[in-house]
KEKE-3310 file (N, C-alpha, C; in steps of 0.2 Angstrom, whole numbers, plus 5000, padded with zeros to 4 digits):
npx = (4923:4935:4935:4945:4959:4967:4980:4977:4985:4995:5005:5018:5029:5044:5060:5058:5061:5056:5063:5056:5057:5065:5082:5083:5071:5069:5078:5072:5059:5059:5065:5055:5045:5053:5053:5038:5037:5039:5029:5019:5017:5018:5005:4998:5001:4994:4981:4979:4980:4990:4993:4999:4993:4997:4995:5001:5014:5024:5039:5044:5051:5056:5068:5076:5088:5100:5101:5088:5081:5086:5086:5072:5068:5073:5068:5054:5056:5060:5048:5045:5031:5023:5015:5019:5011:5014:5010:5014:5014:5010:5022:5032:5030:5027:5037:5049:5060:5072:5072:5061:5066:5077:5070:5064:5074:5080:5070:5064:5057:5043:5038:5028:5028:5015:5015:5006:4988:4982:4975:4978:4981:4981:4979:4969:4956:4954:4957:4967:4965:4974:4979:4991:5002:5007:5014:5017:5004:4993:4981:4969:4956:4962:4956:4945:4947:4946:4931:4928:4938:4943:4937:4939:4921:4913:4923:4934:4934:4948:4951:4965:4972:4978:4975:4965:4946:4939:4941:4952:4961:4961:4962:4958:4966:4971:4959:4954:4960:4951:4946:4931:4921:4910:4916:4919:4906:4903:4913:4910:4918:4923:4930:4939:4954:4962:4975:4985:4977:4979:4973:4964:4949:4932:4923:4914:4903:4912:4922:4938:4951:4966:4975:4991:5004:5011:5011:5014:5013:5002:4990:4983:4976:4983:4989:4996:4991:4984:4972:4963:4957:4943:4936:4923:4912:4900:4898:4896:4912:4922:4930:4943:4951:4969:4980:4995:5006:5021:5023:5012:5002:4996:4986:4981:4969:4970:4960:4960:4957:4958:4962:4961:4972:4986:4994:4991:4978:4986:4993:4982:4979:4989:4996:4997:5003:5017:5031:5028:5026:5039:5036:5027:5021:5017:5005:5000:4986:4987:4972:4960:4961:4974:4984:4999:5006:5000:5004:5016:5018:5013:5022:5032:5027:5028:5039:5046:5039:5042:5054:5049:5043:5043:5042:5037:5026:5021:5009:5004:4998:4984:4982:4976:4981:4979:4978:4985:4986:4994:5003:5010:5015:5024:5035:5041:5038:5040:5051:5059:5058:5045:5038:5042:5034:5022:5020:5019:5009:5000:4999:4996:4983:4977:4963:4963:4976:4985:4983:4994:5003:4998:4999:5012:5017:5011:5018:5032:5029:5026:5038:5048:5041:5042:5058:5063:5055:5063:5076:5075:5072:5084)
npy = (4977:4968:4962:4970:4970:4973:4976:4986:4996:5004:5018:5009:5014:5013:5010:5016:5020:5014:5018:5018:5006:4990:4986:4972:4969:4979:4979:4968:4973:4983:4976:4969:4978:4981:4969:4969:4973:4963:4954:4960:4960:4947:4943:4951:4943:4932:4935:4936:4950:4963:4976:4985:4997:5012:5022:5031:5037:5030:5028:5032:5045:5060:5059:5047:5033:5031:5017:5011:5017:5013:4998:4997:5000:4991:4979:4982:4982:4968:4961:4963:4960:4966:4982:4997:5008:5024:5037:5052:5054:5061:5060:5058:5068:5079:5088:5084:5087:5082:5069:5063:5066:5058:5045:5048:5048:5034:5026:5010:5004:4997:5007:5018:5035:5046:5061:5073:5078:5075:5062:5048:5034:5016:5005:4997:5008:5009:5021:5032:5041:5053:5060:5067:5072:5088:5095:5091:5095:5100:5108:5109:5099:5088:5078:5084:5088:5077:5077:5085:5079:5073:5059:5047:5041:5029:5023:5015:5022:5027:5031:5040:5042:5051:5053:5060:5057:5060:5073:5069:5077:5086:5100:5102:5106:5108:5105:5108:5100:5087:5074:5072:5061:5055:5057:5047:5045:5059:5061:5051:5040:5023:5016:5023:5023:5024:5031:5033:5030:5018:5005:4993:5000:5004:5016:5017:5010:5011:5015:5014:5011:5004:5000:4996:4986:4981:4983:4997:5000:4998:5002:4996:4979:4964:4956:4965:4970:4969:4975:4966:4970:4972:4976:4979:4986:4996:4989:4986:4987:4973:4968:4960:4958:4954:4947:4951:4952:4950:4952:4950:4961:4963:4972:4970:4969:4961:4956:4957:4949:4948:4932:4927:4916:4925:4921:4910:4916:4926:4917:4910:4922:4920:4919:4904:4891:4892:4894:4900:4913:4922:4932:4940:4955:4959:4966:4968:4974:4977:4975:4979:4972:4966:4958:4960:4947:4942:4949:4950:4937:4938:4946:4938:4928:4936:4938:4925:4922:4933:4932:4924:4929:4943:4955:4962:4969:4975:4983:4991:5001:5003:4994:4991:4988:4976:4977:4965:4958:4948:4950:4962:4953:4945:4954:4959:4956:4965:4979:4992:4989:4984:4995:5004:4997:4997:5013:5015:5007:5015:5026:5024:5019:5030:5041:5054:5058:5062:5053:5050:5050:5040:5030:5028:5025:5013:5005:5007:4999:4987:4985:4983:4971:4964:4962:4957:4945:4938:4940:4932:4920:4915)
npz = (4827:4836:4855:4865:4876:4890:4905:4918:4929:4940:4952:4955:4960:4958:4966:4977:4994:5009:5022:5035:5039:5046:5042:5035:5030:5019:5006:5001:4999:4991:4979:4977:4970:4959:4953:4951:4937:4929:4934:4931:4915:4915:4919:4909:4898:4903:4903:4889:4883:4874:4880:4892:4905:4913:4927:4931:4943:4941:4945:4961:4967:4959:4954:4951:4954:4942:4941:4945:4935:4922:4924:4924:4911:4904:4910:4904:4891:4889:4885:4868:4862:4872:4874:4883:4892:4899:4911:4918:4937:4952:4960:4952:4941:4926:4928:4933:4923:4919:4922:4912:4902:4900:4900:4888:4878:4881:4881:4877:4860:4864:4874:4879:4884:4888:4887:4885:4882:4870:4862:4859:4848:4851:4846:4834:4831:4845:4856:4866:4881:4888:4905:4908:4923:4926:4935:4952:4959:4950:4953:4945:4937:4928:4920:4913:4902:4892:4891:4880:4869:4854:4845:4833:4827:4834:4839:4854:4868:4881:4896:4905:4920:4935:4953:4965:4966:4978:4992:5001:5011:5027:5029:5016:5005:4987:4982:4971:4960:4962:4955:4944:4948:4939:4926:4915:4911:4907:4898:4889:4890:4888:4897:4912:4918:4934:4946:4961:4973:4982:4984:4977:4969:4964:4957:4948:4937:4923:4929:4938:4951:4950:4961:4968:4963:4973:4991:5000:5013:5030:5028:5016:5016:5012:4998:4982:4969:4951:4936:4926:4911:4899:4885:4874:4859:4864:4876:4893:4903:4907:4920:4931:4946:4946:4956:4960:4969:4979:4993:5008:5018:5031:5045:5060:5074:5090:5102:5120:5137:5154:5160:5147:5136:5132:5121:5113:5108:5099:5092:5085:5074:5065:5049:5041:5029:5041:5034:5024:5029:5030:5019:5024:5033:5047:5058:5074:5084:5101:5110:5123:5139:5151:5160:5170:5170:5160:5147:5148:5144:5132:5125:5125:5116:5105:5102:5100:5087:5079:5071:5061:5051:5038:5042:5059:5069:5085:5094:5106:5114:5116:5126:5140:5157:5168:5186:5199:5214:5215:5203:5208:5219:5213:5206:5218:5236:5248:5253:5242:5227:5228:5233:5223:5212:5215:5217:5204:5199:5204:5199:5188:5189:5191:5187:5188:5180:5165:5149:5144:5154:5163:5153:5150:5165:5165:5155:5162:5173:5168:5160:5171:5177:5167:5166:5180:5179:5169:5172:5185:5178:5173)
capx = (4928:4936:4936:4952:4960:4973:4982:4978:4990:4998:5008:5024:5034:5050:5066:5056:5068:5056:5065:5054:5057:5071:5086:5082:5067:5070:5080:5067:5054:5063:5067:5048:5043:5055:5049:5031:5036:5039:5024:5013:5018:5016:4998:4995:5000:4990:4975:4978:4983:4996:4996:4999:4992:5000:4991:5005:5019:5030:5045:5043:5054:5057:5077:5078:5095:5102:5101:5082:5077:5087:5082:5066:5066:5076:5061:5049:5059:5060:5044:5042:5024:5019:5016:5018:5009:5014:5008:5016:5009:5012:5027:5035:5028:5032:5041:5055:5060:5077:5069:5059:5070:5082:5067:5062:5080:5083:5063:5063:5051:5037:5038:5026:5025:5011:5016:5002:4982:4981:4971:4982:4978:4984:4976:4964:4949:4955:4960:4969:4965:4978:4979:4997:5002:5012:5016:5015:5000:4991:4977:4964:4955:4966:4952:4941:4950:4943:4924:4929:4945:4941:4940:4934:4915:4913:4930:4934:4940:4950:4953:4971:4972:4981:4973:4958:4940:4937:4947:4956:4964:4957:4963:4956:4973:4971:4952:4952:4960:4949:4944:4925:4917:4905:4919:4918:4899:4903:4917:4909:4923:4921:4933:4943:4958:4964:4982:4984:4973:4985:4968:4957:4943:4927:4921:4907:4904:4917:4928:4941:4957:4969:4978:4997:5007:5015:5008:5018:5011:4999:4983:4981:4978:4983:4994:4996:4986:4983:4966:4962:4951:4941:4931:4920:4909:4893:4896:4902:4919:4923:4935:4946:4956:4972:4985:5002:5011:5024:5022:5006:5001:4990:4985:4974:4966:4971:4956:4962:4953:4961:4961:4962:4978:4988:5000:4986:4976:4990:4994:4975:4979:4997:4995:5000:5008:5025:5036:5025:5026:5045:5033:5021:5022:5011:5005:4995:4986:4984:4966:4958:4965:4977:4989:5006:5008:4997:5008:5023:5016:5012:5028:5037:5026:5029:5047:5047:5035:5045:5059:5047:5041:5048:5043:5032:5025:5016:5006:5002:4995:4977:4980:4977:4984:4974:4984:4982:4991:5000:5008:5014:5021:5030:5039:5042:5033:5043:5056:5061:5055:5038:5035:5041:5028:5014:5018:5017:5001:4994:5000:4993:4976:4974:4961:4966:4982:4984:4982:5001:5005:4996:5001:5019:5018:5009:5025:5036:5027:5027:5045:5050:5039:5047:5062:5061:5055:5069:5081:5073:5074:5092)
capy = (4978:4965:4964:4975:4965:4976:4976:4992:4996:5011:5018:5006:5018:5010:5014:5019:5016:5010:5021:5016:4998:4990:4986:4967:4969:4984:4977:4965:4977:4986:4972:4966:4983:4979:4963:4968:4975:4956:4951:4964:4955:4940:4946:4952:4936:4927:4938:4938:4955:4966:4982:4988:5002:5013:5027:5038:5035:5024:5030:5035:5050:5063:5057:5038:5033:5026:5010:5009:5020:5009:4992:4996:5001:4984:4976:4984:4980:4960:4955:4967:4960:4971:4989:5000:5016:5026:5045:5055:5054:5067:5058:5058:5073:5081:5095:5084:5086:5077:5061:5061:5066:5053:5041:5047:5046:5028:5019:5003:5005:4997:5009:5025:5040:5051:5068:5080:5076:5071:5056:5043:5027:5014:4999:4999:5008:5011:5027:5033:5048:5053:5066:5067:5076:5093:5096:5089:5098:5104:5113:5107:5092:5087:5074:5089:5089:5072:5078:5087:5076:5070:5053:5043:5038:5021:5022:5015:5028:5023:5038:5035:5049:5050:5059:5058:5058:5064:5077:5067:5082:5091:5107:5105:5108:5105:5102:5109:5096:5081:5070:5073:5054:5053:5058:5043:5047:5066:5061:5045:5035:5015:5014:5028:5019:5027:5031:5037:5026:5011:4999:4995:5003:5002:5020:5017:5005:5010:5020:5008:5012:4998:4999:4997:4980:4979:4989:4999:5001:4994:5005:4992:4973:4956:4956:4970:4968:4975:4974:4965:4973:4969:4982:4978:4992:4994:4984:4988:4984:4967:4971:4956:4958:4948:4947:4949:4955:4946:4953:4952:4966:4965:4975:4966:4969:4955:4958:4953:4950:4946:4925:4922:4915:4929:4917:4905:4922:4927:4910:4910:4928:4920:4916:4895:4889:4894:4895:4907:4921:4926:4936:4942:4958:4959:4973:4966:4981:4973:4979:4977:4971:4960:4957:4959:4941:4941:4955:4947:4930:4940:4949:4931:4925:4939:4936:4920:4923:4937:4931:4920:4936:4948:4960:4960:4973:4975:4990:4989:5008:5002:4989:4993:4983:4974:4976:4962:4956:4943:4954:4964:4952:4943:4961:4959:4956:4971:4983:4997:4987:4982:5001:5006:4995:4999:5019:5015:5004:5019:5033:5019:5017:5037:5044:5062:5058:5060:5047:5050:5049:5034:5025:5029:5022:5006:5003:5007:4992:4981:4984:4980:4965:4957:4962:4954:4938:4936:4939:4924:4913:4914)
capz = (4831:4843:4861:4867:4882:4893:4912:4920:4935:4944:4958:4955:4966:4960:4969:4984:4999:5014:5026:5042:5041:5046:5033:5033:5024:5015:5002:4998:4998:4985:4975:4975:4966:4952:4948:4948:4930:4926:4935:4926:4909:4914:4918:4901:4895:4905:4901:4880:4883:4874:4883:4899:4904:4922:4928:4935:4949:4940:4949:4970:4967:4952:4954:4954:4952:4934:4940:4943:4929:4917:4925:4924:4905:4903:4911:4900:4887:4886:4879:4862:4860:4875:4874:4890:4890:4905:4911:4925:4943:4956:4962:4944:4938:4922:4930:4933:4916:4918:4922:4907:4895:4900:4898:4879:4875:4882:4880:4869:4856:4865:4880:4877:4888:4887:4890:4884:4884:4865:4861:4855:4844:4855:4843:4828:4834:4852:4858:4874:4883:4894:4908:4913:4928:4923:4942:4960:4962:4946:4954:4943:4937:4922:4916:4911:4894:4891:4887:4871:4864:4846:4842:4827:4828:4836:4843:4860:4872:4887:4900:4910:4925:4941:4956:4969:4969:4983:4994:5009:5016:5032:5027:5009:5000:4982:4982:4962:4956:4963:4947:4943:4949:4934:4922:4911:4909:4904:4892:4886:4891:4888:4904:4915:4923:4939:4950:4966:4979:4983:4986:4971:4970:4960:4958:4945:4930:4919:4932:4944:4953:4949:4965:4967:4963:4979:4994:5005:5021:5032:5027:5013:5018:5007:4992:4978:4960:4945:4933:4918:4906:4894:4883:4867:4857:4866:4882:4899:4905:4910:4925:4936:4949:4947:4963:4959:4974:4983:4999:5011:5022:5037:5051:5065:5081:5096:5108:5125:5141:5157:5160:5143:5135:5125:5118:5111:5104:5094:5085:5079:5070:5063:5044:5039:5032:5044:5029:5020:5033:5028:5014:5026:5036:5050:5062:5080:5088:5105:5114:5129:5146:5151:5166:5170:5166:5151:5144:5148:5140:5124:5122:5124:5108:5099:5103:5097:5080:5074:5065:5055:5047:5033:5047:5062:5074:5089:5095:5115:5116:5116:5129:5146:5163:5174:5192:5205:5221:5214:5198:5212:5223:5208:5207:5226:5241:5251:5249:5237:5222:5229:5233:5216:5209:5218:5215:5196:5199:5207:5193:5181:5189:5193:5182:5186:5177:5158:5146:5143:5161:5165:5148:5154:5171:5163:5152:5165:5176:5162:5159:5178:5177:5162:5167:5184:5176:5165:5178:5188:5175:5171)
cpx = (4929:4935:4943:4953:4969:4975:4981:4982:4993:5003:5012:5028:5042:5055:5063:5060:5064:5059:5064:5055:5063:5075:5087:5076:5067:5071:5076:5061:5053:5064:5059:5046:5047:5054:5043:5030:5035:5031:5018:5014:5016:5006:4995:4996:4996:4982:4974:4979:4989:4999:4996:4999:4994:4999:4993:5009:5022:5036:5043:5047:5054:5065:5078:5084:5095:5100:5093:5079:5080:5086:5076:5062:5068:5071:5056:5050:5059:5056:5042:5035:5020:5020:5014:5017:5007:5012:5012:5013:5010:5019:5033:5032:5031:5038:5048:5058:5067:5076:5065:5061:5075:5076:5065:5068:5083:5079:5065:5056:5044:5035:5035:5025:5023:5009:5012:4994:4981:4979:4976:4979:4982:4985:4971:4959:4949:4960:4961:4969:4968:4979:4985:4997:5007:5016:5014:5009:4997:4986:4970:4963:4958:4961:4945:4942:4947:4936:4925:4936:4941:4944:4936:4925:4916:4918:4928:4937:4941:4953:4959:4972:4974:4979:4967:4952:4936:4942:4948:4958:4958:4957:4960:4960:4970:4965:4952:4954:4958:4946:4936:4922:4914:4910:4918:4912:4901:4907:4916:4916:4922:4926:4938:4948:4961:4970:4980:4981:4978:4981:4965:4952:4938:4923:4913:4909:4910:4923:4931:4950:4961:4972:4985:5001:5009:5014:5015:5017:5005:4991:4979:4981:4979:4988:4992:4992:4987:4974:4968:4956:4950:4936:4928:4914:4902:4892:4899:4908:4918:4930:4937:4952:4962:4979:4992:5008:5014:5022:5015:5007:4996:4992:4978:4975:4968:4968:4959:4956:4957:4958:4962:4970:4980:4991:4996:4981:4980:4992:4988:4976:4985:4992:4999:5000:5014:5028:5034:5027:5033:5042:5026:5024:5016:5011:4998:4995:4982:4978:4964:4961:4967:4983:4994:5009:5007:5001:5014:5023:5015:5018:5033:5035:5028:5036:5049:5044:5038:5049:5056:5045:5046:5048:5034:5031:5019:5015:5002:4998:4987:4975:4981:4979:4978:4979:4980:4989:4997:5005:5012:5019:5025:5036:5043:5038:5035:5048:5056:5057:5048:5035:5036:5035:5023:5013:5018:5010:4997:4993:4995:4983:4972:4972:4962:4972:4981:4985:4989:5004:5003:4999:5010:5021:5016:5016:5030:5034:5029:5036:5050:5049:5043:5053:5066:5061:5059:5074:5081:5075:5079:5095)
cpy = (4973:4966:4968:4972:4970:4977:4985:4993:5003:5011:5012:5008:5015:5014:5018:5015:5014:5013:5019:5009:4996:4986:4978:4965:4974:4983:4974:4968:4982:4983:4971:4972:4983:4973:4963:4971:4969:4952:4955:4962:4949:4938:4948:4946:4932:4929:4938:4946:4959:4972:4983:4995:5006:5022:5031:5036:5029:5023:5033:5042:5054:5062:5051:5038:5030:5019:5008:5012:5014:5002:4991:4996:4994:4980:4975:4981:4973:4957:4963:4966:4964:4978:4992:5007:5018:5035:5046:5056:5061:5065:5058:5064:5074:5086:5092:5081:5082:5070:5059:5061:5060:5046:5041:5046:5039:5024:5015:5006:5004:5000:5016:5029:5044:5058:5074:5075:5074:5065:5051:5036:5021:5005:5002:5001:5010:5017:5030:5040:5050:5060:5066:5072:5082:5097:5093:5089:5103:5110:5112:5100:5090:5082:5079:5089:5083:5073:5080:5084:5071:5064:5050:5041:5031:5017:5019:5020:5024:5029:5036:5044:5046:5055:5056:5059:5061:5066:5072:5072:5086:5096:5108:5107:5104:5102:5103:5103:5088:5079:5069:5062:5049:5055:5055:5045:5053:5065:5057:5040:5027:5013:5019:5022:5026:5025:5033:5034:5021:5005:5000:4994:5003:5010:5021:5010:5004:5014:5015:5013:5005:4996:4997:4987:4976:4985:4991:5001:4998:4997:5000:4983:4969:4960:4962:4966:4972:4973:4972:4967:4972:4974:4979:4984:4992:4991:4986:4984:4977:4966:4963:4959:4952:4951:4945:4951:4949:4946:4953:4955:4963:4968:4972:4967:4962:4960:4956:4955:4947:4938:4923:4923:4918:4925:4913:4911:4925:4921:4911:4917:4926:4917:4908:4894:4893:4896:4899:4915:4924:4933:4939:4947:4960:4966:4970:4972:4978:4979:4977:4978:4966:4961:4958:4952:4939:4944:4952:4940:4933:4942:4943:4928:4930:4940:4930:4917:4928:4936:4927:4925:4940:4955:4961:4965:4972:4981:4988:4996:5006:4997:4992:4987:4981:4972:4970:4960:4952:4945:4956:4960:4946:4949:4959:4960:4962:4973:4988:4994:4986:4992:5006:5005:4998:5008:5018:5013:5010:5024:5031:5020:5025:5041:5052:5064:5060:5054:5047:5046:5042:5028:5023:5022:5013:5002:5003:5000:4985:4978:4980:4973:4961:4955:4958:4947:4935:4935:4933:4919:4911:4910)
cpz = (4837:4849:4861:4875:4885:4900:4913:4928:4936:4950:4959:4960:4964:4961:4975:4991:5005:5021:5035:5045:5043:5039:5032:5030:5018:5007:4996:4996:4990:4979:4972:4970:4959:4949:4949:4942:4927:4927:4932:4917:4908:4916:4912:4899:4895:4902:4892:4880:4880:4876:4890:4900:4914:4922:4932:4941:4947:4944:4958:4970:4957:4951:4955:4952:4946:4935:4942:4936:4923:4917:4922:4915:4900:4903:4906:4892:4884:4883:4874:4862:4865:4876:4882:4888:4898:4904:4918:4931:4948:4960:4957:4940:4932:4923:4930:4926:4915:4918:4915:4901:4895:4897:4890:4875:4876:4881:4874:4867:4858:4873:4877:4881:4886:4892:4888:4883:4877:4863:4857:4852:4846:4851:4838:4831:4842:4853:4864:4875:4887:4898:4911:4918:4927:4930:4946:4960:4956:4947:4951:4940:4928:4919:4912:4902:4891:4887:4880:4869:4860:4846:4836:4829:4827:4837:4851:4863:4880:4891:4906:4914:4932:4948:4960:4965:4972:4988:5003:5014:5021:5032:5020:5004:4993:4979:4974:4958:4959:4956:4948:4944:4943:4928:4915:4907:4904:4897:4887:4884:4891:4895:4907:4920:4928:4943:4955:4974:4977:4982:4978:4973:4965:4961:4953:4940:4926:4923:4937:4946:4953:4956:4963:4966:4967:4985:4999:5012:5022:5032:5022:5016:5012:5004:4985:4973:4956:4941:4928:4916:4901:4888:4873:4866:4861:4872:4889:4900:4907:4914:4931:4940:4948:4953:4960:4963:4977:4989:5001:5017:5026:5043:5055:5071:5084:5102:5115:5132:5148:5160:5156:5140:5130:5119:5111:5104:5098:5089:5081:5075:5065:5056:5045:5032:5036:5038:5025:5023:5033:5023:5017:5031:5040:5055:5068:5083:5093:5109:5121:5134:5147:5157:5167:5166:5161:5148:5144:5143:5133:5122:5120:5118:5103:5096:5098:5090:5077:5070:5060:5049:5045:5041:5051:5068:5079:5094:5104:5117:5117:5122:5135:5153:5166:5181:5196:5209:5218:5208:5203:5215:5218:5207:5213:5232:5247:5249:5244:5229:5222:5230:5227:5212:5209:5216:5207:5194:5199:5201:5188:5181:5190:5188:5182:5182:5170:5156:5146:5148:5163:5159:5150:5159:5170:5160:5156:5170:5173:5162:5164:5180:5172:5164:5173:5183:5173:5168:5182:5183:5171:5176)
residu = (UNK:UNK:UNK:UNK:UNK:UNK:UNK:UNK:UNK:UNK:UNK:UNK:UNK:UNK:UNK:UNK:UNK:UNK:UNK:UNK:UNK:UNK:UNK:UNK:UNK:UNK:UNK:UNK:UNK:UNK:UNK:UNK:UNK:UNK:UNK:UNK:UNK:UNK:UNK:UNK:UNK:UNK:UNK:UNK:UNK:UNK:UNK:UNK:UNK:UNK:UNK:UNK:UNK:UNK:UNK:UNK:UNK:UNK:UNK:UNK:UNK:UNK:UNK:UNK:UNK:UNK:UNK:UNK:UNK:UNK:UNK:UNK:UNK:UNK:UNK:UNK:UNK:UNK:UNK:UNK:UNK:UNK:UNK:UNK:UNK:UNK:UNK:UNK:UNK:UNK:UNK:UNK:UNK:UNK:UNK:UNK:UNK:UNK:UNK:UNK:UNK:UNK:UNK:UNK:UNK:UNK:UNK:UNK:UNK:UNK:UNK:UNK:UNK:UNK:UNK:UNK:UNK:UNK:UNK:UNK:UNK:UNK:UNK:UNK:UNK:UNK:UNK:UNK:UNK:UNK:UNK:UNK:UNK:UNK:UNK:UNK:UNK:UNK:UNK:UNK:UNK:UNK:UNK:UNK:UNK:UNK:UNK:UNK:UNK:UNK:UNK:UNK:UNK:UNK:UNK:UNK:UNK:UNK:UNK:UNK:UNK:UNK:UNK:UNK:UNK:UNK:UNK:UNK:UNK:UNK:UNK:UNK:UNK:UNK:UNK:UNK:UNK:UNK:UNK:UNK:UNK:UNK:UNK:UNK:UNK:UNK:UNK:UNK:UNK:UNK:UNK:UNK:UNK:UNK:UNK:UNK:UNK:UNK:UNK:UNK:UNK:UNK:UNK:UNK:UNK:UNK:UNK:UNK:UNK:UNK:UNK:UNK:UNK:UNK:UNK:UNK:UNK:UNK:UNK:UNK:UNK:UNK:UNK:UNK:UNK:UNK:UNK:UNK:UNK:UNK:UNK:UNK:UNK:UNK:UNK:UNK:UNK:UNK:UNK:UNK:UNK:UNK:UNK:UNK:UNK:UNK:UNK:UNK:UNK:UNK:UNK:UNK:UNK:UNK:UNK:UNK:UNK:UNK:UNK:UNK:UNK:UNK:UNK:UNK:UNK:UNK:UNK:UNK:UNK:UNK:UNK:UNK:UNK:UNK:UNK:UNK:UNK:UNK:UNK:UNK:UNK:UNK:UNK:UNK:UNK:UNK:UNK:UNK:UNK:UNK:UNK:UNK:UNK:UNK:UNK:UNK:UNK:UNK:UNK:UNK:UNK:UNK:UNK:UNK:UNK:UNK:UNK:UNK:UNK:UNK:UNK:UNK:UNK:UNK:UNK:UNK:UNK:UNK:UNK:UNK:UNK:UNK:UNK:UNK:UNK:UNK:UNK:UNK:UNK:UNK:UNK:UNK:UNK:UNK:UNK:UNK:UNK:UNK:UNK:UNK:UNK:UNK:UNK:UNK:UNK:UNK:UNK:UNK:UNK:UNK:UNK:UNK:UNK:UNK:UNK:UNK:UNK:UNK:UNK:UNK:UNK:UNK:UNK:UNK:UNK:UNK:UNK:UNK:UNK:UNK:UNK:UNK:UNK:UNK:UNK:UNK:UNK:UNK)
# end
């Protein structure tokens, strides 16, 4: 048997709305998810592969719009030399009967929906053992059926499943559906392709999470990717990440100390070239301590950089304010504003107050300082 090559992907989440982000970027993010289909096909062609295996969550919901569905099928149909093998995940489980009925009715010949756990021969001597989700929370480890799945002697066995290999819920909900991390060994699989976790992860020599081709939030850094996999009988899989994402996501800490230039420290964290920043989503988490003047300078630097990015966030919840007389004098040397500033500074420094009260006082003082500085500059 010759080497069998394929692309392993998952969690396309086509039709995702990105409601928490500003309108300027949501449309671009949604379009990038659709473009991932073409990028996956290109990755397959580049790897000499004729198959793309998608381990669940092709769609973000059980009710994608007719446009999202039709355009997805059209994109997969574009290259008839590439076969797409899809299993339902927790976002688009088989419980969404109307969705899958529409796909069965309209899918092109090279798009295959695996709606049962029956092994399927995808190429000569290569068998796919799917574990489609019948509902959002099946309550069991669906990959257990792979242990006894019958395939011809000497065939390559590839598992395809969607779900966690460890329980992340603090309440322990859904613990029975956790996929056994050693399932590939138990079931004699040459490769087990998993979906659900959006970052790429190697669980064992023969078990991988592919990650999503486009990230959806800041829990993962960098650009989305897929896996190029090569299998040969009796050999461990050769697995290579292929970066295909349009957008780069990055959350990073900006540690500040009084006396340091916050604008320069911020600029050192920003990607170059600047022209590429429109495809970056950046989250800066400021920590440490900074004076009112330094925090105002940081805010000004953020305002200057923000328009260059697809999306930019500054989080200051963990940044403490270093108060000094010069800052208070810059607000006012006497009178009502000075009294208000001193009271806010006292509340912010009072350790008998709750963290929320102290932080609110700091924010109010920073706002007062910034407002007066801006007013003075006009």
